[in-house]
C-alpha positions in Angstrom: 0.1 -0.1 -0.1 1.2 3.6 -0.9 1.5 6.0 1.5 -0.5 9.1 1.3 1.0 11.8 -0.3 0.5 14.3 2.5 2.6 11.8 4.8 5.7 12.7 2.7 4.7 16.5 2.5 7.0 18.7 4.5 5.3 20.6 7.1 7.2 23.4 6.1 5.3 23.6 2.5 1.4 24.1 4.6 2.2 25.4 7.6 2.2 29.2 5.5 -1.5 28.0 4.3 -2.6 27.6 8.0 -1.2 31.0 8.9 -2.7 32.7 6.0 -6.0 31.1 6.6 -5.8 32.3 10.2 -4.9 35.6 9.4 -7.1 36.5 6.7 -9.8 36.3 9.5 -8.3 38.1 11.9 -6.2 35.8 14.0 -2.4 35.4 14.2 0.7 33.5 13.4 1.4 33.3 17.5 -2.2 31.6 17.8 -1.2 28.9 14.6 1.9 28.1 16.7 -0.2 27.8 20.2 -2.6 25.4 18.7 0.2 23.3 17.2 2.4 23.4 20.5 -0.8 22.4 22.3 -1.5 19.6 19.8 2.1 18.2 19.5 4.0 19.1 22.6 6.3 20.9 20.6 8.3 23.9 22.0 8.4 27.1 19.7 12.1 26.6 19.2 11.6 22.9 18.0 8.7 23.9 15.8 11.1 26.4 14.0 13.6 23.7 13.5 11.1 21.4 12.1 10.2 24.5 9.7 13.5 25.0 8.7 14.4 21.2 8.2 11.3 20.6 6.1 10.3 17.8 7.9 7.5 15.5 6.5 4.6 15.4 8.1 4.8 11.7 9.1 8.0 12.3 10.9 6.2 15.4 12.4 3.8 13.7 14.1 5.5 10.5 14.8 8.4 12.7 16.6 5.9 14.8 18.8 7.0 14.9 22.0 3.6 14.7 23.9 0.4 14.1 21.5 -2.6 16.1 23.7 -4.6 13.5 25.4 -7.8 15.8 24.9 -7.3 16.1 21.4 -9.9 13.1 21.1 -12.3 15.6 22.2 -11.8 17.5 18.7 -15.1 16.9 16.7 -16.5 17.6 13.4 -16.4 17.8 10.0 -13.1 18.5 7.6 -13.0 18.1 4.0 -16.2 16.3 4.2 -14.9 13.8 6.6 -15.8 13.4 10.6 -12.5 13.8 12.0 -13.3 11.2 14.9 -14.3 8.6 12.2 -10.8 8.6 10.7 -9.4 5.3 11.3 -6.2 5.9 10.1 -4.1 7.4 12.9 -1.7 9.7 11.1 -4.3 10.9 8.8 -6.5 11.7 11.7 -3.8 13.4 13.5 -3.1 15.9 10.6 -7.0 16.3 10.3 -7.3 17.2 13.9 -5.1 20.1 13.1 -6.7 21.0 10.5 -9.9 21.2 12.2 -8.1 23.2 15.0 -6.9 25.6 12.3 -10.5 25.9 10.7 -12.1 26.6 14.2 -9.5 29.5 14.7 -10.6 30.8 11.4 -14.1 30.6 12.1 -13.6 33.0 15.2 -13.9 30.3 18.0 -12.3 31.3 21.1 -8.7 29.7 22.0 -10.3 28.4 25.4 -12.5 26.4 23.5 -10.4 25.2 20.4 -7.9 24.3 23.0 -10.3 22.3 24.8 -10.0 24.0 28.2 
């Protein structure tokens, strides 16, 4: 079975799209970074290193220091698919991130996005 193309795509190539999506709706790069750190446990310094090294999505998630245990509270539809029903673990992690960025762009409060 071949890997989905997103798995080998560099995180750095998609990251600017997350930031642009948020900024178009009046949100900030800092909020995008906070969401990524919350989800993965990466520090801001390590996130910068990942972007600089053009780490792929598969490595980005497999080497995440601590995936947030509250991420299973992320529910809803992204790209026409319910994130809670995605069976492939890596794809589910990627879609969790997509969903969080989507919530940010839709104006949801950070406390709610971060499931506090």
